[in-house]
mmCIF file of the N, C-alpha and C atoms, coordinates in Angstrom:
data_MODEL
# 
_entry.id   MODEL 
# 
loop_
_atom_site.group_PDB 
_atom_site.id 
_atom_site.type_symbol 
_atom_site.label_atom_id 
_atom_site.label_alt_id 
_atom_site.label_comp_id 
_atom_site.label_asym_id 
_atom_site.label_entity_id 
_atom_site.label_seq_id 
_atom_site.pdbx_PDB_ins_code 
_atom_site.Cartn_x 
_atom_site.Cartn_y 
_atom_site.Cartn_z 
_atom_site.occupancy 
_atom_site.B_iso_or_equiv 
_atom_site.pdbx_formal_charge 
_atom_site.auth_seq_id 
_atom_site.auth_comp_id 
_atom_site.auth_asym_id 
_atom_site.auth_atom_id 
_atom_site.pdbx_PDB_model_num 
ATOM 1   N N  . UNK A 1 1  ? 104.146 159.429 139.558 1.00 0.00 ? 1  UNK A N  1 
ATOM 2   C CA . UNK A 1 1  ? 102.750 158.910 139.797 1.00 0.00 ? 1  UNK A CA 1 
ATOM 3   C C  . UNK A 1 1  ? 101.994 158.822 138.475 1.00 0.00 ? 1  UNK A C  1 
ATOM 4   N N  . UNK A 1 2  ? 102.062 159.897 137.694 1.00 0.00 ? 2  UNK A N  1 
ATOM 5   C CA . UNK A 1 2  ? 101.445 160.026 136.387 1.00 0.00 ? 2  UNK A CA 1 
ATOM 6   C C  . UNK A 1 2  ? 101.935 159.018 135.498 1.00 0.00 ? 2  UNK A C  1 
ATOM 7   N N  . UNK A 1 3  ? 103.203 158.686 135.478 1.00 0.00 ? 3  UNK A N  1 
ATOM 8   C CA . UNK A 1 3  ? 103.820 157.648 134.656 1.00 0.00 ? 3  UNK A CA 1 
ATOM 9   C C  . UNK A 1 3  ? 103.243 156.239 134.960 1.00 0.00 ? 3  UNK A C  1 
ATOM 10  N N  . UNK A 1 4  ? 103.123 156.093 136.246 1.00 0.00 ? 4  UNK A N  1 
ATOM 11  C CA . UNK A 1 4  ? 102.615 154.717 136.602 1.00 0.00 ? 4  UNK A CA 1 
ATOM 12  C C  . UNK A 1 4  ? 101.100 154.528 136.142 1.00 0.00 ? 4  UNK A C  1 
ATOM 13  N N  . UNK A 1 5  ? 100.284 155.565 136.271 1.00 0.00 ? 5  UNK A N  1 
ATOM 14  C CA . UNK A 1 5  ? 98.915  155.506 135.739 1.00 0.00 ? 5  UNK A CA 1 
ATOM 15  C C  . UNK A 1 5  ? 98.918  155.232 134.248 1.00 0.00 ? 5  UNK A C  1 
ATOM 16  N N  . UNK A 1 6  ? 99.740  155.923 133.511 1.00 0.00 ? 6  UNK A N  1 
ATOM 17  C CA . UNK A 1 6  ? 99.786  155.735 132.031 1.00 0.00 ? 6  UNK A CA 1 
ATOM 18  C C  . UNK A 1 6  ? 100.259 154.374 131.684 1.00 0.00 ? 6  UNK A C  1 
ATOM 19  N N  . UNK A 1 7  ? 101.239 153.795 132.449 1.00 0.00 ? 7  UNK A N  1 
ATOM 20  C CA . UNK A 1 7  ? 101.700 152.393 132.261 1.00 0.00 ? 7  UNK A CA 1 
ATOM 21  C C  . UNK A 1 7  ? 100.547 151.391 132.475 1.00 0.00 ? 7  UNK A C  1 
ATOM 22  N N  . UNK A 1 8  ? 99.743  151.648 133.471 1.00 0.00 ? 8  UNK A N  1 
ATOM 23  C CA . UNK A 1 8  ? 98.685  150.754 133.825 1.00 0.00 ? 8  UNK A CA 1 
ATOM 24  C C  . UNK A 1 8  ? 97.603  150.795 132.676 1.00 0.00 ? 8  UNK A C  1 
ATOM 25  N N  . UNK A 1 9  ? 97.346  152.035 132.175 1.00 0.00 ? 9  UNK A N  1 
ATOM 26  C CA . UNK A 1 9  ? 96.358  152.194 131.063 1.00 0.00 ? 9  UNK A CA 1 
ATOM 27  C C  . UNK A 1 9  ? 96.866  151.490 129.814 1.00 0.00 ? 9  UNK A C  1 
ATOM 28  N N  . UNK A 1 10 ? 98.229  151.701 129.571 1.00 0.00 ? 10 UNK A N  1 
ATOM 29  C CA . UNK A 1 10 ? 98.745  151.004 128.342 1.00 0.00 ? 10 UNK A CA 1 
ATOM 30  C C  . UNK A 1 10 ? 98.640  149.457 128.431 1.00 0.00 ? 10 UNK A C  1 
ATOM 31  N N  . UNK A 1 11 ? 98.949  148.932 129.746 1.00 0.00 ? 11 UNK A N  1 
ATOM 32  C CA . UNK A 1 11 ? 98.876  147.579 129.940 1.00 0.00 ? 11 UNK A CA 1 
ATOM 33  C C  . UNK A 1 11 ? 97.444  147.010 129.628 1.00 0.00 ? 11 UNK A C  1 
ATOM 34  N N  . UNK A 1 12 ? 96.399  147.661 130.125 1.00 0.00 ? 12 UNK A N  1 
ATOM 35  C CA . UNK A 1 12 ? 95.059  147.245 129.963 1.00 0.00 ? 12 UNK A CA 1 
ATOM 36  C C  . UNK A 1 12 ? 94.697  147.415 128.500 1.00 0.00 ? 12 UNK A C  1 
ATOM 37  N N  . UNK A 1 13 ? 95.125  148.381 127.852 1.00 0.00 ? 13 UNK A N  1 
ATOM 38  C CA . UNK A 1 13 ? 94.758  148.454 126.333 1.00 0.00 ? 13 UNK A CA 1 
ATOM 39  C C  . UNK A 1 13 ? 95.351  147.308 125.597 1.00 0.00 ? 13 UNK A C  1 
ATOM 40  N N  . UNK A 1 14 ? 96.577  146.922 125.935 1.00 0.00 ? 14 UNK A N  1 
ATOM 41  C CA . UNK A 1 14 ? 97.123  145.766 125.429 1.00 0.00 ? 14 UNK A CA 1 
ATOM 42  C C  . UNK A 1 14 ? 96.387  144.491 125.719 1.00 0.00 ? 14 UNK A C  1 
ATOM 43  N N  . UNK A 1 15 ? 96.007  144.387 126.965 1.00 0.00 ? 15 UNK A N  1 
ATOM 44  C CA . UNK A 1 15 ? 95.178  143.146 127.380 1.00 0.00 ? 15 UNK A CA 1 
ATOM 45  C C  . UNK A 1 15 ? 93.783  143.124 126.526 1.00 0.00 ? 15 UNK A C  1 
ATOM 46  N N  . UNK A 1 16 ? 93.200  144.255 126.385 1.00 0.00 ? 16 UNK A N  1 
ATOM 47  C CA . UNK A 1 16 ? 91.947  144.296 125.668 1.00 0.00 ? 16 UNK A CA 1 
ATOM 48  C C  . UNK A 1 16 ? 92.207  143.902 124.226 1.00 0.00 ? 16 UNK A C  1 
ATOM 49  N N  . UNK A 1 17 ? 93.318  144.382 123.623 1.00 0.00 ? 17 UNK A N  1 
ATOM 50  C CA . UNK A 1 17 ? 93.598  144.019 122.222 1.00 0.00 ? 17 UNK A CA 1 
ATOM 51  C C  . UNK A 1 17 ? 93.880  142.531 122.106 1.00 0.00 ? 17 UNK A C  1 
ATOM 52  N N  . UNK A 1 18 ? 94.700  141.901 122.962 1.00 0.00 ? 18 UNK A N  1 
ATOM 53  C CA . UNK A 1 18 ? 94.910  140.441 122.924 1.00 0.00 ? 18 UNK A CA 1 
ATOM 54  C C  . UNK A 1 18 ? 93.717  139.628 123.154 1.00 0.00 ? 18 UNK A C  1 
ATOM 55  N N  . UNK A 1 19 ? 92.861  140.147 124.094 1.00 0.00 ? 19 UNK A N  1 
ATOM 56  C CA . UNK A 1 19 ? 91.658  139.436 124.436 1.00 0.00 ? 19 UNK A CA 1 
ATOM 57  C C  . UNK A 1 19 ? 90.765  139.171 123.220 1.00 0.00 ? 19 UNK A C  1 
ATOM 58  N N  . UNK A 1 20 ? 90.772  140.093 122.340 1.00 0.00 ? 20 UNK A N  1 
ATOM 59  C CA . UNK A 1 20 ? 89.865  140.018 121.142 1.00 0.00 ? 20 UNK A CA 1 
ATOM 60  C C  . UNK A 1 20 ? 90.446  138.957 120.131 1.00 0.00 ? 20 UNK A C  1 
ATOM 61  N N  . UNK A 1 21 ? 91.709  138.606 120.335 1.00 0.00 ? 21 UNK A N  1 
ATOM 62  C CA . UNK A 1 21 ? 92.440  137.798 119.335 1.00 0.00 ? 21 UNK A CA 1 
ATOM 63  C C  . UNK A 1 21 ? 92.311  136.293 119.825 1.00 0.00 ? 21 UNK A C  1 
ATOM 64  N N  . UNK A 1 22 ? 91.784  136.040 121.071 1.00 0.00 ? 22 UNK A N  1 
ATOM 65  C CA . UNK A 1 22 ? 91.795  134.716 121.552 1.00 0.00 ? 22 UNK A CA 1 
ATOM 66  C C  . UNK A 1 22 ? 90.733  133.886 120.847 1.00 0.00 ? 22 UNK A C  1 
ATOM 67  N N  . UNK A 1 23 ? 91.034  132.668 120.450 1.00 0.00 ? 23 UNK A N  1 
ATOM 68  C CA . UNK A 1 23 ? 90.109  131.839 119.799 1.00 0.00 ? 23 UNK A CA 1 
ATOM 69  C C  . UNK A 1 23 ? 89.618  130.906 120.784 1.00 0.00 ? 23 UNK A C  1 
ATOM 70  N N  . UNK A 1 24 ? 88.228  131.128 121.107 1.00 0.00 ? 24 UNK A N  1 
ATOM 71  C CA . UNK A 1 24 ? 87.647  130.333 122.318 1.00 0.00 ? 24 UNK A CA 1 
ATOM 72  C C  . UNK A 1 24 ? 87.077  129.036 121.643 1.00 0.00 ? 24 UNK A C  1 
ATOM 73  N N  . UNK A 1 25 ? 87.244  127.870 122.335 1.00 0.00 ? 25 UNK A N  1 
ATOM 74  C CA . UNK A 1 25 ? 86.669  126.628 121.860 1.00 0.00 ? 25 UNK A CA 1 
ATOM 75  C C  . UNK A 1 25 ? 85.200  126.650 121.831 1.00 0.00 ? 25 UNK A C  1 
ATOM 76  N N  . UNK A 1 26 ? 84.551  125.809 120.957 1.00 0.00 ? 26 UNK A N  1 
ATOM 77  C CA . UNK A 1 26 ? 83.089  125.816 121.045 1.00 0.00 ? 26 UNK A CA 1 
ATOM 78  C C  . UNK A 1 26 ? 82.631  124.855 122.123 1.00 0.00 ? 26 UNK A C  1 
ATOM 79  N N  . UNK A 1 27 ? 81.263  124.846 122.352 1.00 0.00 ? 27 UNK A N  1 
ATOM 80  C CA . UNK A 1 27 ? 80.810  124.068 123.462 1.00 0.00 ? 27 UNK A CA 1 
ATOM 81  C C  . UNK A 1 27 ? 81.006  122.664 123.434 1.00 0.00 ? 27 UNK A C  1 
ATOM 82  N N  . UNK A 1 28 ? 80.867  122.097 122.187 1.00 0.00 ? 28 UNK A N  1 
ATOM 83  C CA . UNK A 1 28 ? 81.131  120.634 122.023 1.00 0.00 ? 28 UNK A CA 1 
ATOM 84  C C  . UNK A 1 28 ? 82.585  120.224 122.367 1.00 0.00 ? 28 UNK A C  1 
ATOM 85  N N  . UNK A 1 29 ? 83.460  121.018 122.016 1.00 0.00 ? 29 UNK A N  1 
ATOM 86  C CA . UNK A 1 29 ? 84.921  120.745 122.300 1.00 0.00 ? 29 UNK A CA 1 
ATOM 87  C C  . UNK A 1 29 ? 85.058  120.766 123.865 1.00 0.00 ? 29 UNK A C  1 
ATOM 88  N N  . UNK A 1 30 ? 84.519  121.808 124.516 1.00 0.00 ? 30 UNK A N  1 
ATOM 89  C CA . UNK A 1 30 ? 84.678  121.915 125.942 1.00 0.00 ? 30 UNK A CA 1 
ATOM 90  C C  . UNK A 1 30 ? 84.036  120.728 126.703 1.00 0.00 ? 30 UNK A C  1 
ATOM 91  N N  . UNK A 1 31 ? 82.850  120.413 126.249 1.00 0.00 ? 31 UNK A N  1 
ATOM 92  C CA . UNK A 1 31 ? 82.116  119.238 126.837 1.00 0.00 ? 31 UNK A CA 1 
ATOM 93  C C  . UNK A 1 31 ? 82.961  117.903 126.612 1.00 0.00 ? 31 UNK A C  1 
ATOM 94  N N  . UNK A 1 32 ? 83.456  117.703 125.448 1.00 0.00 ? 32 UNK A N  1 
ATOM 95  C CA . UNK A 1 32 ? 84.171  116.518 125.082 1.00 0.00 ? 32 UNK A CA 1 
ATOM 96  C C  . UNK A 1 32 ? 85.403  116.513 125.862 1.00 0.00 ? 32 UNK A C  1 
ATOM 97  N N  . UNK A 1 33 ? 86.193  117.482 125.994 1.00 0.00 ? 33 UNK A N  1 
ATOM 98  C CA . UNK A 1 33 ? 87.433  117.515 126.742 1.00 0.00 ? 33 UNK A CA 1 
ATOM 99  C C  . UNK A 1 33 ? 87.170  117.298 128.329 1.00 0.00 ? 33 UNK A C  1 
ATOM 100 N N  . UNK A 1 34 ? 86.098  117.909 128.726 1.00 0.00 ? 34 UNK A N  1 
ATOM 101 C CA . UNK A 1 34 ? 85.754  117.752 130.141 1.00 0.00 ? 34 UNK A CA 1 
ATOM 102 C C  . UNK A 1 34 ? 85.426  116.348 130.471 1.00 0.00 ? 34 UNK A C  1 
ATOM 103 N N  . UNK A 1 35 ? 84.598  115.668 129.640 1.00 0.00 ? 35 UNK A N  1 
ATOM 104 C CA . UNK A 1 35 ? 84.264  114.263 129.846 1.00 0.00 ? 35 UNK A CA 1 
ATOM 105 C C  . UNK A 1 35 ? 85.610  113.400 129.811 1.00 0.00 ? 35 UNK A C  1 
ATOM 106 N N  . UNK A 1 36 ? 86.459  113.801 128.862 1.00 0.00 ? 36 UNK A N  1 
ATOM 107 C CA . UNK A 1 36 ? 87.684  112.956 128.763 1.00 0.00 ? 36 UNK A CA 1 
ATOM 108 C C  . UNK A 1 36 ? 88.582  113.069 130.017 1.00 0.00 ? 36 UNK A C  1 
ATOM 109 N N  . UNK A 1 37 ? 88.623  114.284 130.621 1.00 0.00 ? 37 UNK A N  1 
ATOM 110 C CA . UNK A 1 37 ? 89.372  114.478 131.765 1.00 0.00 ? 37 UNK A CA 1 
ATOM 111 C C  . UNK A 1 37 ? 88.775  113.712 132.989 1.00 0.00 ? 37 UNK A C  1 
ATOM 112 N N  . UNK A 1 38 ? 87.441  113.797 133.006 1.00 0.00 ? 38 UNK A N  1 
ATOM 113 C CA . UNK A 1 38 ? 86.774  113.036 134.174 1.00 0.00 ? 38 UNK A CA 1 
ATOM 114 C C  . UNK A 1 38 ? 87.047  111.579 133.981 1.00 0.00 ? 38 UNK A C  1 
ATOM 115 N N  . UNK A 1 39 ? 86.963  111.048 132.716 1.00 0.00 ? 39 UNK A N  1 
ATOM 116 C CA . UNK A 1 39 ? 87.211  109.537 132.559 1.00 0.00 ? 39 UNK A CA 1 
ATOM 117 C C  . UNK A 1 39 ? 88.686  109.152 133.061 1.00 0.00 ? 39 UNK A C  1 
ATOM 118 N N  . UNK A 1 40 ? 89.563  110.060 132.593 1.00 0.00 ? 40 UNK A N  1 
ATOM 119 C CA . UNK A 1 40 ? 91.029  109.743 132.821 1.00 0.00 ? 40 UNK A CA 1 
ATOM 120 C C  . UNK A 1 40 ? 91.224  109.790 134.309 1.00 0.00 ? 40 UNK A C  1 
ATOM 121 N N  . UNK A 1 41 ? 90.699  110.780 135.018 1.00 0.00 ? 41 UNK A N  1 
ATOM 122 C CA . UNK A 1 41 ? 90.824  110.901 136.459 1.00 0.00 ? 41 UNK A CA 1 
ATOM 123 C C  . UNK A 1 41 ? 90.235  109.618 137.161 1.00 0.00 ? 41 UNK A C  1 
ATOM 124 N N  . UNK A 1 42 ? 89.087  109.225 136.628 1.00 0.00 ? 42 UNK A N  1 
ATOM 125 C CA . UNK A 1 42 ? 88.474  108.072 137.341 1.00 0.00 ? 42 UNK A CA 1 
ATOM 126 C C  . UNK A 1 42 ? 89.320  106.814 137.028 1.00 0.00 ? 42 UNK A C  1 
ATOM 127 N N  . UNK A 1 43 ? 89.870  106.650 135.893 1.00 0.00 ? 43 UNK A N  1 
ATOM 128 C CA . UNK A 1 43 ? 90.720  105.494 135.580 1.00 0.00 ? 43 UNK A CA 1 
ATOM 129 C C  . UNK A 1 43 ? 91.872  105.423 136.476 1.00 0.00 ? 43 UNK A C  1 
ATOM 130 N N  . UNK A 1 44 ? 92.587  106.674 136.610 1.00 0.00 ? 44 UNK A N  1 
ATOM 131 C CA . UNK A 1 44 ? 93.811  106.639 137.405 1.00 0.00 ? 44 UNK A CA 1 
ATOM 132 C C  . UNK A 1 44 ? 93.502  106.433 138.949 1.00 0.00 ? 44 UNK A C  1 
ATOM 133 N N  . UNK A 1 45 ? 92.345  106.986 139.306 1.00 0.00 ? 45 UNK A N  1 
ATOM 134 C CA . UNK A 1 45 ? 91.913  106.831 140.786 1.00 0.00 ? 45 UNK A CA 1 
ATOM 135 C C  . UNK A 1 45 ? 91.680  105.269 141.008 1.00 0.00 ? 45 UNK A C  1 
ATOM 136 N N  . UNK A 1 46 ? 90.992  104.573 140.090 1.00 0.00 ? 46 UNK A N  1 
ATOM 137 C CA . UNK A 1 46 ? 90.725  103.144 140.301 1.00 0.00 ? 46 UNK A CA 1 
ATOM 138 C C  . UNK A 1 46 ? 92.128  102.379 140.275 1.00 0.00 ? 46 UNK A C  1 
ATOM 139 N N  . UNK A 1 47 ? 93.000  102.740 139.348 1.00 0.00 ? 47 UNK A N  1 
ATOM 140 C CA . UNK A 1 47 ? 94.343  102.071 139.232 1.00 0.00 ? 47 UNK A CA 1 
ATOM 141 C C  . UNK A 1 47 ? 95.097  102.215 140.551 1.00 0.00 ? 47 UNK A C  1 
ATOM 142 N N  . UNK A 1 48 ? 95.172  103.519 141.069 1.00 0.00 ? 48 UNK A N  1 
ATOM 143 C CA . UNK A 1 48 ? 95.845  103.758 142.292 1.00 0.00 ? 48 UNK A CA 1 
ATOM 144 C C  . UNK A 1 48 ? 95.274  103.004 143.483 1.00 0.00 ? 48 UNK A C  1 
ATOM 145 N N  . UNK A 1 49 ? 93.930  102.884 143.530 1.00 0.00 ? 49 UNK A N  1 
ATOM 146 C CA . UNK A 1 49 ? 93.236  102.247 144.573 1.00 0.00 ? 49 UNK A CA 1 
ATOM 147 C C  . UNK A 1 49 ? 93.630  100.651 144.505 1.00 0.00 ? 49 UNK A C  1 
ATOM 148 N N  . UNK A 1 50 ? 93.500  100.138 143.326 1.00 0.00 ? 50 UNK A N  1 
ATOM 149 C CA . UNK A 1 50 ? 93.875  98.719  143.138 1.00 0.00 ? 50 UNK A CA 1 
ATOM 150 C C  . UNK A 1 50 ? 95.390  98.427  143.540 1.00 0.00 ? 50 UNK A C  1 
ATOM 151 N N  . UNK A 1 51 ? 96.226  99.362  143.159 1.00 0.00 ? 51 UNK A N  1 
ATOM 152 C CA . UNK A 1 51 ? 97.647  99.157  143.516 1.00 0.00 ? 51 UNK A CA 1 
ATOM 153 C C  . UNK A 1 51 ? 97.800  99.175  145.131 1.00 0.00 ? 51 UNK A C  1 
ATOM 154 N N  . UNK A 1 52 ? 97.038  100.091 145.754 1.00 0.00 ? 52 UNK A N  1 
ATOM 155 C CA . UNK A 1 52 ? 97.093  100.138 147.102 1.00 0.00 ? 52 UNK A CA 1 
ATOM 156 C C  . UNK A 1 52 ? 96.556  98.907  147.835 1.00 0.00 ? 52 UNK A C  1 
ATOM 157 N N  . UNK A 1 53 ? 95.426  98.352  147.300 1.00 0.00 ? 53 UNK A N  1 
ATOM 158 C CA . UNK A 1 53 ? 94.936  97.034  147.801 1.00 0.00 ? 53 UNK A CA 1 
ATOM 159 C C  . UNK A 1 53 ? 96.079  95.940  147.623 1.00 0.00 ? 53 UNK A C  1 
ATOM 160 N N  . UNK A 1 54 ? 96.556  95.858  146.388 1.00 0.00 ? 54 UNK A N  1 
ATOM 161 C CA . UNK A 1 54 ? 97.589  94.764  146.154 1.00 0.00 ? 54 UNK A CA 1 
ATOM 162 C C  . UNK A 1 54 ? 98.753  94.934  147.085 1.00 0.00 ? 54 UNK A C  1 
ATOM 163 N N  . UNK A 1 55 ? 99.339  96.162  147.266 1.00 0.00 ? 55 UNK A N  1 
ATOM 164 C CA . UNK A 1 55 ? 100.442 96.315  148.055 1.00 0.00 ? 55 UNK A CA 1 
ATOM 165 C C  . UNK A 1 55 ? 100.159 96.011  149.501 1.00 0.00 ? 55 UNK A C  1 
ATOM 166 N N  . UNK A 1 56 ? 98.989  96.399  150.018 1.00 0.00 ? 56 UNK A N  1 
ATOM 167 C CA . UNK A 1 56 ? 98.568  96.057  151.352 1.00 0.00 ? 56 UNK A CA 1 
ATOM 168 C C  . UNK A 1 56 ? 98.560  94.501  151.581 1.00 0.00 ? 56 UNK A C  1 
ATOM 169 N N  . UNK A 1 57 ? 97.948  93.832  150.624 1.00 0.00 ? 57 UNK A N  1 
ATOM 170 C CA . UNK A 1 57 ? 97.967  92.366  150.640 1.00 0.00 ? 57 UNK A CA 1 
ATOM 171 C C  . UNK A 1 57 ? 99.312  91.763  150.638 1.00 0.00 ? 57 UNK A C  1 
ATOM 172 N N  . UNK A 1 58 ? 100.188 92.252  149.797 1.00 0.00 ? 58 UNK A N  1 
ATOM 173 C CA . UNK A 1 58 ? 101.630 91.826  149.790 1.00 0.00 ? 58 UNK A CA 1 
ATOM 174 C C  . UNK A 1 58 ? 102.314 92.013  151.061 1.00 0.00 ? 58 UNK A C  1 
ATOM 175 N N  . UNK A 1 59 ? 102.124 93.298  151.632 1.00 0.00 ? 59 UNK A N  1 
ATOM 176 C CA . UNK A 1 59 ? 102.732 93.631  152.852 1.00 0.00 ? 59 UNK A CA 1 
ATOM 177 C C  . UNK A 1 59 ? 102.251 92.838  154.056 1.00 0.00 ? 59 UNK A C  1 
ATOM 178 N N  . UNK A 1 60 ? 100.930 92.335  153.977 1.00 0.00 ? 60 UNK A N  1 
ATOM 179 C CA . UNK A 1 60 ? 100.480 91.555  155.097 1.00 0.00 ? 60 UNK A CA 1 
ATOM 180 C C  . UNK A 1 60 ? 101.058 90.247  155.168 1.00 0.00 ? 60 UNK A C  1 
ATOM 181 N N  . UNK A 1 61 ? 101.581 89.683  153.964 1.00 0.00 ? 61 UNK A N  1 
ATOM 182 C CA . UNK A 1 61 ? 102.314 88.438  154.103 1.00 0.00 ? 61 UNK A CA 1 
ATOM 183 C C  . UNK A 1 61 ? 103.705 88.566  154.739 1.00 0.00 ? 61 UNK A C  1 
ATOM 184 N N  . UNK A 1 62 ? 104.242 89.785  154.630 1.00 0.00 ? 62 UNK A N  1 
ATOM 185 C CA . UNK A 1 62 ? 105.598 89.961  155.118 1.00 0.00 ? 62 UNK A CA 1 
ATOM 186 C C  . UNK A 1 62 ? 105.638 90.086  156.699 1.00 0.00 ? 62 UNK A C  1 
ATOM 187 N N  . UNK A 1 63 ? 104.576 90.548  157.220 1.00 0.00 ? 63 UNK A N  1 
ATOM 188 C CA . UNK A 1 63 ? 104.446 90.619  158.710 1.00 0.00 ? 63 UNK A CA 1 
ATOM 189 C C  . UNK A 1 63 ? 104.565 89.366  159.408 1.00 0.00 ? 63 UNK A C  1 
# 
């Protein structure tokens, strides 16, 4: 039991040490990348919607 507690303590000490080494992005980078992701998702959503409309139109000719 004591060994498990020591292992957990060692683990969290390692986590704390690594946490201080993380290089966090600045606010401008986060905002820019978030906007990029939103734009890309919007573009793909519109593209998939348009493909769905075209395929429905083409399949309506087959019926």
